[in-house]
Legacy VTK file of the C-alpha trace (Angstrom):
# vtk DataFile Version 3.0
C-alpha trace
ASCII
DATASET POLYDATA
POINTS 766 float
-55.535 -57.673 132.772
-58.294 -56.622 134.613
-57.138 -55.085 137.874
-59.359 -55.058 140.909
-59.694 -52.172 143.155
-60.902 -51.969 146.722
-63.311 -48.811 146.604
-64.285 -46.754 149.715
-67.837 -46.516 150.669
-68.591 -42.891 150.743
-72.220 -43.267 150.488
-72.735 -45.248 147.310
-73.766 -47.927 149.493
-76.227 -46.879 152.122
-75.276 -49.848 154.529
-72.920 -47.843 156.759
-71.243 -51.132 157.943
-69.883 -51.843 154.410
-66.604 -49.642 154.522
-65.258 -51.263 151.237
-66.364 -52.938 148.237
-64.704 -55.114 145.747
-65.917 -56.460 142.577
-63.688 -58.850 140.709
-63.817 -61.760 138.157
-66.617 -64.083 139.945
-67.007 -62.500 143.256
-68.258 -59.296 144.972
-67.104 -58.794 148.703
-68.382 -56.072 151.173
-65.668 -55.469 153.997
-67.231 -54.457 157.276
-65.746 -54.266 160.780
-63.883 -57.587 161.457
-66.066 -59.113 158.958
-65.705 -59.946 155.322
-69.084 -60.705 152.973
-68.421 -62.506 149.973
-70.881 -63.413 146.794
-69.511 -66.052 144.327
-71.329 -66.407 141.153
-71.136 -68.736 138.001
-71.937 -67.841 134.594
-74.548 -69.660 132.450
-73.002 -72.953 131.388
-69.582 -72.490 133.257
-68.237 -74.844 135.795
-66.349 -74.035 138.804
-62.576 -75.194 138.386
-61.224 -77.211 141.406
-57.722 -76.230 142.210
-57.957 -72.654 140.787
-59.017 -70.124 143.035
-61.541 -67.606 141.822
-61.776 -68.997 138.268
-65.581 -68.017 138.243
-67.306 -66.314 135.273
-67.756 -62.649 135.939
-70.860 -61.081 137.446
-72.078 -57.964 139.050
-74.140 -58.166 142.321
-75.400 -55.401 144.435
-73.167 -54.777 147.109
-75.833 -53.388 149.156
-76.919 -56.733 149.442
-74.858 -57.562 152.735
-74.765 -61.088 153.890
-76.420 -61.214 157.462
-75.823 -65.045 158.031
-74.618 -68.452 156.958
-75.892 -69.864 153.664
-78.738 -67.801 151.927
-81.722 -69.119 150.266
-82.448 -65.764 148.819
-79.158 -66.299 146.661
-79.898 -66.368 142.876
-79.258 -69.438 141.075
-75.737 -70.089 140.139
-74.391 -68.010 143.282
-73.091 -68.637 146.615
-72.908 -66.307 149.841
-70.168 -66.628 152.249
-69.551 -64.974 155.635
-65.817 -64.720 156.836
-65.335 -63.932 160.665
-62.394 -63.864 162.956
-63.291 -65.412 166.120
-62.172 -63.775 169.428
-60.926 -60.758 167.412
-61.023 -57.279 168.289
-63.711 -54.896 166.610
-61.748 -53.284 163.682
-62.560 -51.013 161.098
-60.577 -51.472 157.779
-58.463 -48.661 156.128
-57.069 -48.408 152.863
-53.654 -48.875 151.801
-51.436 -48.359 148.612
-53.896 -45.704 147.343
-54.703 -45.953 143.553
-55.146 -43.106 140.943
-58.710 -44.730 139.626
-61.669 -42.869 141.140
-65.161 -44.487 140.625
-68.386 -42.750 140.008
-71.786 -44.092 141.038
-74.734 -42.328 139.350
-77.212 -45.174 139.379
-80.405 -44.153 141.302
-83.012 -46.367 143.274
-83.958 -46.604 146.736
-80.987 -48.280 148.228
-78.353 -46.005 145.946
-76.683 -42.861 146.373
-75.164 -40.750 143.405
-71.184 -40.315 144.268
-68.485 -38.882 142.323
-64.952 -39.609 142.600
-65.069 -42.437 145.307
-61.368 -43.473 146.115
-59.885 -46.768 145.484
-57.001 -48.609 147.158
-54.583 -51.803 146.124
-55.496 -53.393 149.372
-56.964 -52.936 152.703
-55.642 -53.465 156.448
-57.401 -54.529 159.697
-54.987 -52.886 161.907
-54.671 -54.821 165.384
-57.580 -57.368 164.288
-55.804 -59.429 166.711
-53.398 -58.241 169.599
-50.283 -57.190 167.463
-51.738 -58.946 164.257
-52.889 -56.972 161.310
-54.770 -58.610 158.513
-53.754 -57.274 154.926
-55.995 -58.205 152.382
-55.328 -58.063 148.397
-57.292 -58.822 145.208
-55.366 -61.192 142.855
-55.942 -61.610 139.061
-59.105 -63.785 138.182
-60.821 -62.893 141.112
-59.057 -64.492 144.341
-59.061 -62.629 147.493
-55.891 -63.197 149.099
-54.577 -62.408 152.748
-51.564 -62.115 154.993
-51.277 -61.771 158.658
-48.493 -59.491 159.788
-47.157 -60.212 163.370
-45.433 -57.449 165.523
-42.491 -58.697 167.212
-43.723 -60.838 170.161
-47.444 -60.783 169.130
-49.158 -64.292 169.840
-49.981 -65.896 166.357
-52.058 -68.530 167.715
-54.683 -65.879 168.382
-55.739 -66.117 164.667
-58.888 -67.963 163.929
-60.687 -67.912 160.524
-64.119 -69.137 160.020
-66.462 -69.592 157.048
-70.266 -69.387 157.350
-72.288 -70.173 154.326
-69.873 -73.440 153.078
-70.683 -76.930 153.342
-67.500 -77.634 154.964
-63.544 -77.353 155.372
-60.937 -79.899 154.617
-57.244 -80.059 154.322
-55.770 -82.504 151.438
-52.756 -84.206 151.159
-50.583 -81.280 149.938
-51.825 -79.325 153.151
-54.257 -77.131 151.009
-57.189 -75.833 152.435
-60.584 -77.350 150.630
-63.637 -74.849 150.943
-66.541 -76.596 149.719
-69.239 -74.393 148.587
-72.500 -75.341 146.549
-70.819 -74.045 143.367
-67.919 -76.378 143.958
-64.583 -76.395 145.729
-62.102 -73.634 146.201
-58.747 -73.842 147.452
-56.450 -71.922 149.586
-52.453 -73.075 149.260
-50.811 -74.415 152.144
-49.228 -71.174 153.867
-45.404 -70.262 154.429
-44.109 -67.865 157.166
-41.148 -65.952 157.463
-39.642 -63.330 159.716
-36.902 -60.439 159.144
-34.211 -63.001 159.348
-34.554 -65.253 156.244
-33.284 -68.185 158.114
-36.289 -68.294 160.318
-38.836 -68.685 157.242
-40.176 -72.068 156.932
-43.422 -73.981 155.822
-46.624 -73.602 158.008
-49.690 -75.774 157.908
-53.654 -75.098 158.184
-55.219 -76.935 161.148
-59.094 -77.417 161.440
-60.742 -76.241 164.525
-64.188 -77.663 163.155
-65.872 -78.027 159.999
-66.204 -74.048 159.642
-63.141 -72.920 161.428
-59.375 -73.105 160.993
-56.287 -71.464 162.159
-52.561 -71.601 161.111
-49.543 -73.638 163.055
-45.933 -72.802 162.830
-43.421 -75.333 163.339
-40.298 -74.535 165.247
-39.486 -71.811 167.156
-40.590 -68.524 166.364
-38.150 -65.285 167.180
-40.090 -62.982 169.392
-37.641 -60.126 168.481
-38.602 -60.057 164.831
-41.918 -59.461 162.906
-43.763 -62.549 161.683
-45.460 -62.809 158.091
-47.952 -65.410 157.497
-48.079 -66.293 153.813
-45.253 -66.291 148.426
-47.269 -69.113 146.878
-46.967 -70.867 143.419
-50.339 -69.895 141.705
-50.011 -71.996 138.584
-47.728 -73.511 136.400
-48.055 -74.697 132.790
-45.997 -77.059 130.847
-45.071 -75.965 127.293
-43.924 -78.289 124.413
-44.585 -81.473 122.835
-43.378 -85.029 122.779
-39.705 -83.992 122.024
-37.373 -81.422 124.075
-38.382 -78.040 124.778
-37.048 -75.040 126.820
-38.367 -71.789 127.866
-35.481 -68.849 128.517
-37.105 -65.565 128.540
-40.577 -64.234 129.373
-41.992 -60.595 129.196
-45.526 -59.294 129.597
-47.718 -57.373 126.929
-49.987 -54.371 127.519
-52.830 -56.998 128.693
-50.942 -58.930 130.846
-50.218 -61.881 128.653
-46.826 -63.575 129.120
-44.837 -63.950 125.968
-41.974 -66.228 126.197
-39.184 -67.344 124.146
-37.279 -70.641 123.726
-36.483 -73.593 121.711
-38.269 -76.868 120.291
-37.177 -80.047 119.127
-41.135 -81.049 119.273
-42.770 -81.707 115.912
-46.105 -81.507 117.999
-45.915 -78.374 120.185
-49.206 -78.212 121.621
-50.976 -75.240 120.469
-48.676 -74.688 117.347
-50.128 -72.300 114.876
-47.754 -73.433 111.969
-45.312 -76.392 111.434
-41.597 -77.102 112.630
-39.278 -76.257 110.290
-36.819 -79.077 110.517
-33.147 -79.235 111.959
-32.317 -80.079 115.426
-34.018 -76.876 116.966
-36.433 -74.358 116.048
-37.127 -71.002 118.041
-40.260 -70.766 119.751
-42.289 -68.093 120.752
-45.562 -68.806 122.862
-48.338 -66.423 124.282
-49.984 -67.421 127.681
-53.048 -65.549 129.254
-52.863 -64.270 132.884
-54.891 -67.349 133.946
-52.334 -69.706 132.669
-54.158 -70.562 129.540
-51.823 -71.289 126.197
-53.265 -68.863 123.508
-50.678 -69.793 120.779
-46.962 -71.054 119.716
-45.203 -70.194 116.785
-42.270 -72.060 115.372
-39.333 -69.941 114.062
-36.416 -71.084 111.945
-35.271 -72.633 109.017
-33.652 -76.120 107.941
-30.724 -75.735 110.444
-29.987 -75.125 114.167
-32.446 -72.263 115.351
-32.205 -70.824 119.102
-34.625 -68.270 120.639
-32.700 -66.494 123.248
-34.456 -62.887 123.947
-37.891 -61.393 123.695
-39.314 -57.974 123.830
-42.620 -56.125 123.136
-43.323 -52.449 122.695
-46.609 -50.617 123.548
-47.880 -51.383 120.108
-47.843 -55.090 120.903
-45.289 -55.670 118.381
-43.087 -58.561 119.520
-39.502 -59.014 118.923
-37.524 -62.189 119.073
-33.611 -62.372 119.061
-31.346 -65.507 118.981
-28.959 -67.282 116.681
-29.353 -69.677 113.538
-27.551 -71.814 111.220
-30.259 -71.704 108.788
-29.779 -69.860 105.551
-33.446 -70.131 104.924
-34.703 -69.044 107.973
-38.563 -68.210 107.143
-39.452 -64.697 106.473
-36.006 -63.412 106.049
-35.285 -60.074 104.611
-31.575 -60.334 103.832
-28.730 -63.146 103.266
-27.205 -65.241 105.802
-23.533 -63.715 106.547
-21.809 -66.987 106.856
-19.851 -68.718 109.855
-21.217 -71.244 112.059
-24.258 -68.956 113.065
-25.675 -65.590 112.551
-27.548 -63.439 114.932
-30.993 -62.840 114.211
-34.058 -60.428 115.042
-37.609 -60.861 114.101
-40.915 -59.387 114.410
-44.180 -60.968 115.371
-47.770 -59.563 115.566
-49.784 -59.953 118.626
-51.236 -63.390 117.312
-47.648 -64.642 116.601
-47.594 -64.139 112.733
-44.061 -63.747 111.378
-43.593 -60.099 109.907
-39.977 -60.120 109.124
-36.643 -61.507 110.073
-32.989 -60.451 109.667
-29.745 -61.710 109.726
-26.681 -60.150 111.622
-23.365 -61.140 111.625
-19.988 -61.605 109.517
-18.039 -64.733 108.421
-17.409 -65.952 112.040
-19.648 -67.415 114.738
-22.300 -64.793 116.030
-24.504 -65.708 118.906
-27.309 -62.963 119.823
-28.936 -63.355 122.967
-31.304 -60.653 124.903
-32.896 -58.095 123.002
-33.859 -54.703 124.814
-36.029 -51.987 123.429
-35.249 -48.369 123.977
-37.616 -45.643 124.948
-37.785 -44.809 120.903
-38.317 -48.334 120.159
-35.022 -49.098 118.689
-33.878 -52.878 119.521
-30.417 -53.484 121.205
-28.903 -56.994 121.057
-26.116 -58.248 122.783
-24.155 -61.468 122.673
-20.758 -62.666 121.460
-19.218 -63.062 118.167
-16.015 -64.335 116.488
-16.412 -62.231 113.513
-13.733 -59.500 112.567
-16.114 -58.247 110.069
-19.551 -57.945 111.683
-21.686 -55.903 109.629
-22.159 -52.096 111.036
-18.952 -52.415 112.965
-17.889 -48.992 114.516
-14.686 -50.174 115.871
-12.239 -52.934 115.594
-12.530 -56.672 116.821
-10.221 -56.946 119.985
-8.882 -60.403 119.429
-9.051 -63.749 120.904
-11.915 -66.346 120.704
-15.039 -64.179 121.243
-15.584 -60.412 121.542
-18.833 -59.243 123.091
-21.032 -57.099 121.067
-24.135 -54.875 120.968
-26.112 -54.209 118.157
-28.446 -51.603 117.558
-31.345 -51.627 114.985
-34.189 -49.287 114.126
-37.933 -50.374 114.149
-37.590 -52.127 110.685
-34.205 -54.178 111.841
-31.972 -51.847 109.835
-28.618 -51.538 111.217
-27.660 -48.446 113.113
-24.225 -49.520 114.399
-22.280 -52.452 116.192
-19.766 -52.051 118.783
-17.298 -54.768 119.941
-16.404 -54.888 123.659
-13.431 -56.922 124.926
-9.737 -57.784 125.136
-7.305 -60.161 123.827
-8.923 -63.174 125.131
-12.837 -64.561 125.324
-15.383 -62.267 126.274
-19.196 -63.191 126.281
-21.885 -60.811 126.654
-25.205 -61.812 128.350
-27.724 -59.088 128.897
-28.333 -55.511 129.103
-30.273 -52.966 131.223
-30.928 -49.365 130.444
-31.291 -46.390 132.874
-33.327 -43.275 132.810
-30.782 -41.307 130.893
-30.709 -43.913 128.155
-27.350 -45.351 129.165
-26.752 -48.991 129.086
-25.329 -51.562 131.550
-23.740 -54.577 129.935
-22.799 -57.638 131.792
-21.197 -60.969 130.941
-17.954 -62.684 131.900
-14.290 -62.572 130.474
-10.922 -64.178 130.587
-9.257 -61.129 128.770
-6.759 -59.224 131.468
-6.471 -56.187 129.086
-10.516 -55.550 128.447
-10.660 -51.975 126.916
-11.692 -49.162 128.993
-11.180 -51.335 132.520
-10.997 -49.315 135.627
-9.690 -52.236 137.665
-7.638 -55.253 137.234
-8.562 -58.650 136.554
-9.094 -60.961 139.846
-7.821 -64.331 138.242
-9.465 -67.021 136.036
-12.592 -65.826 134.586
-14.317 -62.846 135.826
-17.480 -61.085 135.709
-17.903 -57.585 133.993
-20.069 -54.809 133.919
-19.781 -52.047 131.533
-21.380 -48.929 130.755
-21.990 -47.033 127.428
-23.860 -44.437 125.818
-26.795 -44.824 123.315
-24.536 -44.018 120.725
-22.306 -47.065 121.640
-19.568 -45.151 123.218
-17.655 -46.960 126.057
-17.903 -44.933 129.519
-16.282 -47.803 131.665
-15.663 -51.352 132.365
-15.086 -53.034 135.683
-13.993 -56.330 136.486
-15.759 -58.284 139.625
-14.783 -61.456 141.410
-12.202 -63.868 143.103
-9.599 -65.842 142.296
-11.335 -68.462 140.526
-13.920 -68.693 138.078
-16.927 -65.825 138.210
-19.580 -65.534 135.641
-22.714 -63.270 135.565
-25.600 -63.850 133.354
-28.126 -60.994 134.190
-28.312 -57.570 135.258
-30.929 -54.803 136.115
-31.129 -51.158 136.589
-32.403 -49.656 139.695
-34.323 -46.044 139.923
-31.280 -44.298 141.266
-29.025 -45.369 137.804
-27.270 -48.309 139.609
-27.025 -51.907 138.394
-27.701 -55.133 140.318
-26.023 -58.336 138.524
-26.480 -61.982 139.157
-24.592 -65.097 138.097
-22.495 -67.790 139.759
-19.037 -67.837 141.335
-16.298 -70.730 142.431
-14.362 -67.867 144.165
-14.484 -68.115 148.112
-12.636 -64.565 147.966
-15.035 -62.756 145.834
-14.001 -59.042 146.556
-16.678 -57.088 148.305
-18.611 -60.066 149.907
-20.824 -59.396 152.886
-21.125 -62.840 153.707
-19.307 -66.334 153.651
-19.026 -68.658 150.737
-21.841 -71.269 151.371
-19.867 -74.339 149.794
-20.414 -76.639 147.154
-18.732 -76.368 143.614
-20.195 -72.823 143.061
-22.543 -70.367 144.855
-25.063 -67.871 143.364
-23.971 -64.485 143.512
-25.599 -61.024 143.398
-23.796 -57.979 143.485
-24.613 -53.835 143.191
-22.537 -51.413 141.038
-22.667 -47.796 141.229
-23.415 -45.377 138.118
-19.436 -45.034 137.743
-18.505 -48.667 138.156
-17.875 -48.918 141.943
-18.908 -52.136 143.745
-21.746 -51.358 146.517
-21.969 -54.943 147.806
-21.808 -58.597 147.087
-23.910 -61.480 148.436
-23.486 -65.129 148.145
-26.303 -67.292 148.031
-26.959 -71.369 147.995
-26.132 -74.190 150.005
-23.716 -77.294 150.070
-24.379 -78.271 146.382
-24.217 -76.430 142.934
-26.225 -73.112 142.888
-26.125 -70.416 140.146
-28.565 -67.363 139.182
-29.822 -67.183 135.564
-31.875 -63.921 135.613
-32.509 -60.824 137.960
-35.319 -57.940 138.134
-35.905 -55.382 140.404
-39.213 -54.672 142.037
-40.638 -51.096 142.509
-39.105 -50.945 146.373
-35.187 -51.942 144.805
-35.705 -55.551 145.898
-33.900 -58.178 143.718
-35.734 -61.144 142.400
-33.649 -63.763 140.942
-34.028 -67.060 139.255
-31.661 -69.973 138.702
-31.012 -73.489 139.624
-29.560 -75.497 142.591
-28.630 -79.016 143.882
-28.537 -77.795 147.035
-31.161 -79.383 149.759
-30.000 -76.881 152.505
-30.146 -73.403 150.597
-29.693 -70.829 152.976
-33.193 -68.985 153.623
-35.581 -71.589 152.105
-39.057 -71.246 152.646
-40.091 -74.628 151.520
-38.348 -78.064 150.983
-36.670 -79.170 147.841
-39.000 -80.930 145.411
-37.295 -84.137 145.236
-35.335 -84.431 142.219
-31.283 -84.124 141.384
-31.844 -80.303 140.370
-34.594 -77.588 141.452
-35.274 -74.494 139.867
-35.332 -71.456 142.367
-36.754 -67.983 143.309
-35.203 -65.762 145.824
-35.590 -62.307 146.961
-32.791 -59.688 148.048
-33.341 -56.473 149.905
-31.690 -53.131 148.451
-28.728 -53.706 150.728
-27.889 -57.430 149.715
-29.563 -59.312 152.530
-31.471 -62.587 151.619
-34.796 -62.493 152.240
-36.337 -65.964 151.410
-35.411 -68.778 149.034
-38.317 -70.950 147.201
-37.616 -74.211 145.273
-39.332 -74.797 142.307
-39.976 -78.202 140.455
-40.665 -81.570 141.132
-39.143 -84.914 141.296
-36.711 -84.666 138.464
-34.452 -82.260 136.423
-35.788 -78.624 136.960
-33.932 -75.057 135.845
-35.272 -71.586 135.591
-34.158 -68.938 133.247
-36.318 -66.080 132.664
-38.600 -63.831 135.216
-40.661 -60.808 134.544
-42.735 -58.713 137.519
-46.301 -59.414 137.062
-48.178 -56.474 138.734
-46.473 -55.251 142.394
-46.692 -58.845 143.709
-46.681 -61.391 141.263
-43.820 -62.859 138.836
-43.815 -65.077 136.090
-40.889 -67.454 135.857
-39.906 -69.452 132.696
-37.565 -72.462 132.786
-37.368 -76.176 131.745
-38.402 -79.439 133.490
-38.448 -83.322 133.065
-40.742 -83.468 136.160
-44.043 -84.750 135.766
-45.179 -83.615 139.062
-44.208 -79.874 138.925
-45.637 -78.261 142.032
-48.849 -76.156 141.091
-49.093 -77.561 137.499
-52.699 -77.062 135.803
-51.818 -79.475 132.662
-49.704 -82.434 131.982
-46.043 -82.912 131.205
-45.647 -83.186 127.436
-42.715 -85.286 126.680
-38.992 -85.603 128.389
-38.169 -81.959 128.512
-40.735 -79.406 128.478
-40.773 -75.815 128.816
-42.294 -74.339 131.765
-43.968 -71.215 132.941
-44.944 -70.661 136.714
-46.744 -67.749 138.523
-45.748 -66.997 142.026
-47.560 -64.687 144.154
-45.166 -62.625 146.443
-45.514 -61.687 149.899
-46.407 -57.843 150.657
-43.694 -56.582 153.006
-44.189 -53.975 155.836
-41.132 -51.486 155.936
-38.027 -53.213 157.352
-35.715 -50.927 159.546
-31.924 -51.485 160.985
-30.016 -49.530 163.303
-26.296 -49.245 163.386
-25.147 -47.101 166.449
-21.914 -46.600 168.487
-23.543 -47.391 172.042
-22.882 -46.978 175.053
-20.865 -43.593 174.105
-23.080 -42.344 171.503
-21.978 -40.546 168.334
-22.546 -41.560 164.714
-25.712 -43.420 164.116
-26.759 -44.976 160.766
-30.574 -45.869 160.180
-31.581 -48.046 157.094
-35.002 -48.711 155.852
-36.600 -50.679 153.017
-40.012 -51.312 151.675
-41.667 -48.259 152.363
-43.773 -46.488 149.623
-41.577 -45.493 146.800
-41.519 -41.410 146.613
-43.550 -41.108 149.682
-42.867 -39.605 153.385
-41.972 -41.623 156.288
-41.623 -40.591 160.015
-38.958 -42.199 162.503
-40.384 -42.433 165.929
-38.083 -42.727 169.020
-39.050 -43.862 172.472
-37.056 -45.439 175.571
-39.044 -48.149 175.995
-41.250 -50.913 174.465
-45.120 -50.648 174.614
-48.286 -49.817 172.788
-49.177 -46.276 171.703
-51.789 -45.474 169.282
-51.707 -42.317 167.077
-54.365 -40.048 168.241
-57.088 -38.476 165.777
-55.433 -35.257 165.055
-52.144 -36.519 163.646
-51.477 -38.252 160.354
-52.156 -42.439 160.372
-54.465 -41.709 163.460
-55.434 -45.221 164.877
-52.307 -46.617 164.016
-50.657 -48.827 166.802
-47.071 -48.456 167.394
-44.827 -50.688 169.499
-43.513 -47.998 171.587
-43.894 -46.702 175.170
-46.561 -44.007 174.881
-45.046 -41.684 177.740
-41.560 -41.664 176.218
-42.316 -40.988 172.252
-40.842 -38.522 169.956
-40.639 -38.018 166.109
-36.767 -38.159 165.739
-37.110 -37.740 161.717
-39.463 -37.111 158.865
-38.902 -36.874 155.224
-38.723 -39.101 152.234
-38.865 -42.431 151.981
-36.377 -42.885 148.833
-37.188 -43.387 145.265
-37.720 -46.857 145.612
-38.974 -46.796 149.321
-35.448 -47.416 150.857
-33.005 -45.227 152.245
-29.905 -44.833 154.631
-29.919 -41.822 157.011
-26.844 -40.666 159.273
-27.032 -38.453 162.271
-25.079 -38.164 165.513
-26.714 -39.544 168.590
-26.180 -38.666 172.420
-25.748 -41.640 174.860
-29.192 -41.090 176.258
-30.332 -42.429 172.687
-28.564 -45.868 173.635
-31.057 -48.744 174.634
-33.816 -46.786 173.198
-36.103 -47.922 170.404
-36.945 -46.712 166.905
-39.929 -47.648 164.639
-40.670 -46.341 161.012
-43.909 -45.030 160.189
-45.010 -44.986 156.312
-47.116 -42.039 156.058
-48.479 -43.128 152.841
-50.133 -46.532 153.868
-49.751 -46.120 157.792
-47.868 -49.376 157.645
-45.317 -49.788 160.517
-41.790 -51.463 160.471
-40.458 -53.607 163.106
-39.116 -52.081 166.040
-35.212 -51.569 166.283
-33.115 -51.200 169.465
-30.298 -48.449 169.269
-27.499 -50.731 170.936
LINES 2 768
233 0 1 2 3 4 5 6 7 8 9 10 11 12 13 14 15 16 17 18 19 20 21 22 23 24 25 26 27 28 29 30 31 32 33 34 35 36 37 38 39 40 41 42 43 44 45 46 47 48 49 50 51 52 53 54 55 56 57 58 59 60 61 62 63 64 65 66 67 68 69 70 71 72 73 74 75 76 77 78 79 80 81 82 83 84 85 86 87 88 89 90 91 92 93 94 95 96 97 98 99 100 101 102 103 104 105 106 107 108 109 110 111 112 113 114 115 116 117 118 119 120 121 122 123 124 125 126 127 128 129 130 131 132 133 134 135 136 137 138 139 140 141 142 143 144 145 146 147 148 149 150 151 152 153 154 155 156 157 158 159 160 161 162 163 164 165 166 167 168 169 170 171 172 173 174 175 176 177 178 179 180 181 182 183 184 185 186 187 188 189 190 191 192 193 194 195 196 197 198 199 200 201 202 203 204 205 206 207 208 209 210 211 212 213 214 215 216 217 218 219 220 221 222 223 224 225 226 227 228 229 230 231 232
533 233 234 235 236 237 238 239 240 241 242 243 244 245 246 247 248 249 250 251 252 253 254 255 256 257 258 259 260 261 262 263 264 265 266 267 268 269 270 271 272 273 274 275 276 277 278 279 280 281 282 283 284 285 286 287 288 289 290 291 292 293 294 295 296 297 298 299 300 301 302 303 304 305 306 307 308 309 310 311 312 313 314 315 316 317 318 319 320 321 322 323 324 325 326 327 328 329 330 331 332 333 334 335 336 337 338 339 340 341 342 343 344 345 346 347 348 349 350 351 352 353 354 355 356 357 358 359 360 361 362 363 364 365 366 367 368 369 370 371 372 373 374 375 376 377 378 379 380 381 382 383 384 385 386 387 388 389 390 391 392 393 394 395 396 397 398 399 400 401 402 403 404 405 406 407 408 409 410 411 412 413 414 415 416 417 418 419 420 421 422 423 424 425 426 427 428 429 430 431 432 433 434 435 436 437 438 439 440 441 442 443 444 445 446 447 448 449 450 451 452 453 454 455 456 457 458 459 460 461 462 463 464 465 466 467 468 469 470 471 472 473 474 475 476 477 478 479 480 481 482 483 484 485 486 487 488 489 490 491 492 493 494 495 496 497 498 499 500 501 502 503 504 505 506 507 508 509 510 511 512 513 514 515 516 517 518 519 520 521 522 523 524 525 526 527 528 529 530 531 532 533 534 535 536 537 538 539 540 541 542 543 544 545 546 547 548 549 550 551 552 553 554 555 556 557 558 559 560 561 562 563 564 565 566 567 568 569 570 571 572 573 574 575 576 577 578 579 580 581 582 583 584 585 586 587 588 589 590 591 592 593 594 595 596 597 598 599 600 601 602 603 604 605 606 607 608 609 610 611 612 613 614 615 616 617 618 619 620 621 622 623 624 625 626 627 628 629 630 631 632 633 634 635 636 637 638 639 640 641 642 643 644 645 646 647 648 649 650 651 652 653 654 655 656 657 658 659 660 661 662 663 664 665 666 667 668 669 670 671 672 673 674 675 676 677 678 679 680 681 682 683 684 685 686 687 688 689 690 691 692 693 694 695 696 697 698 699 700 701 702 703 704 705 706 707 708 709 710 711 712 713 714 715 716 717 718 719 720 721 722 723 724 725 726 727 728 729 730 731 732 733 734 735 736 737 738 739 740 741 742 743 744 745 746 747 748 749 750 751 752 753 754 755 756 757 758 759 760 761 762 763 764 765
């Protein structure tokens, strides 16, 4: 995957008005004071793709040619020049944000060029205070799309925003609310925006509004809370159906070193589009597919034999070796290097090369039913598989089966699939293992759900019914501890992720209105989604319900670098708390939601169409995208770039996430003063921050001799002081405790990220 960089102009471009330049797939852009000049180009014989922003062939124009007006008769054949301005804005110089390690050298001579070494680059740039209280953030997406967000300070008037395009033919808004930009090279699109505030319940859809044929603004329906910051614009970038005329499901997704998506699943289709081999027979074949960063299906491979073959987990190592796990009833599984163990199913592990060709496959299990699920790779490249088994004689067992219908198990193999050990986990009833996460010390967190009240290694007691469990074990398979989580009814966990602190966040669903440790109320319906955090020693940190009045559940969870949890799952609630869009209209939608490091829901997005949709797998794609894998019977799935294949198709959806400024909250003992707790998130991981205090609100611009000079704070200039300066935290979040006198009550705090100069919302000490 090619990464685009905003390169600072330190003399390599002789036009002093060009502050930053960007070259990406199909565009070059020059960023000047309150102005952006864009040159689009089309490769020979290529076509501009409507509905796909930035899907133009690569070219390398000269950034010294800054666009001076509309149109441009001097443009070469197959290119177009656009000028983006912001009517009524302040004159603002862009600054670099999210510095990158890459440096660029410019040693090409000529009358308009200067030799420059090690020009710095950035992941984004910011026009601070472009309008009063409003910052413009610009990012480069994959495929050449230039993306933007407006970040509005508390109380700022978002209606100031105006965007004008010169050099285009016209602007229009289609029936979906997308902005259509007509150029001489075809149509570009800007998806309908969404907005959100720090309080997720204030998030909602927004809409473009044309002022004239070249200028537009953004309308926000409903009431905007003036006490909270407002961010204008996640979106679905593309969605691809995967399958044939039968039933197809996509369950897990990972990325290879080149940014391609690799997904595992199942298929009953004999004609899966893109197949590089034939279906093996039986009710289901396991499948593996590869999809490019732009959503193009590269290949698909059927995996299995004449029985029932179910693909579950997928992993890829740095050498681009692909590993798929699952379970099978086929004694003749193609590529097998050993024999079927018996029973209803065997767990399997297999390896594919980068083109989908099968290298080997191995059975694991005993004489009972063995169902492998997720496969995880250690730093040494060993494979670990979890699942459940009814076999008391699972090959490689290091301990004894605990009894009951099922035991959870973990199996460890070397690079060639040779068993190193197998460990049972459980008690005298049924215990099901679902997924694992590995911390920096190679300790492993395993989660699932259990009916056993005597689970081995437990640190607490069962809460009733089926309980969630999380356990931790060493790389040797030795159990460290096991903890129950839940309430008086059935509770299930299906996924877990480990954060930078060596703690784990798990997701699932519950019917318990009394889930222990909850920080909010059960939201109604037969089940709620649930996310909870567990310390390195197994203690509950927090637990959050999410959903609406219907049935809701979480299937998978990952963590971003700032410690946010990104959760996929399913819902039939039309009133899902924190939603930023409306249900797609079917009886069940997939969902994607984001939760901050302290358990607060930031937003929730419905994914799907007018029929049944479920989401299962998720992977972070860079800093600000995710890929979500699932299944759908909807022929009108939002964002689709191809046609529905059959009754049930696998799906893969790419979603662009919002970029967040730091978030700040204060818990104080006012009016008397005393202990105060300050919490923040979304700062740059591992950087330094400053907490600034003032007695009143206002506007203060940091003077030139200080860090982040030119940044405007929302505090009174006459009463300002730095209350704290230190580390932001390994994931950009932290809690700081202090004692505050009575004179602090009624004052205000704001956080300044010293790495990016981004500022948080203003928090009142009350």
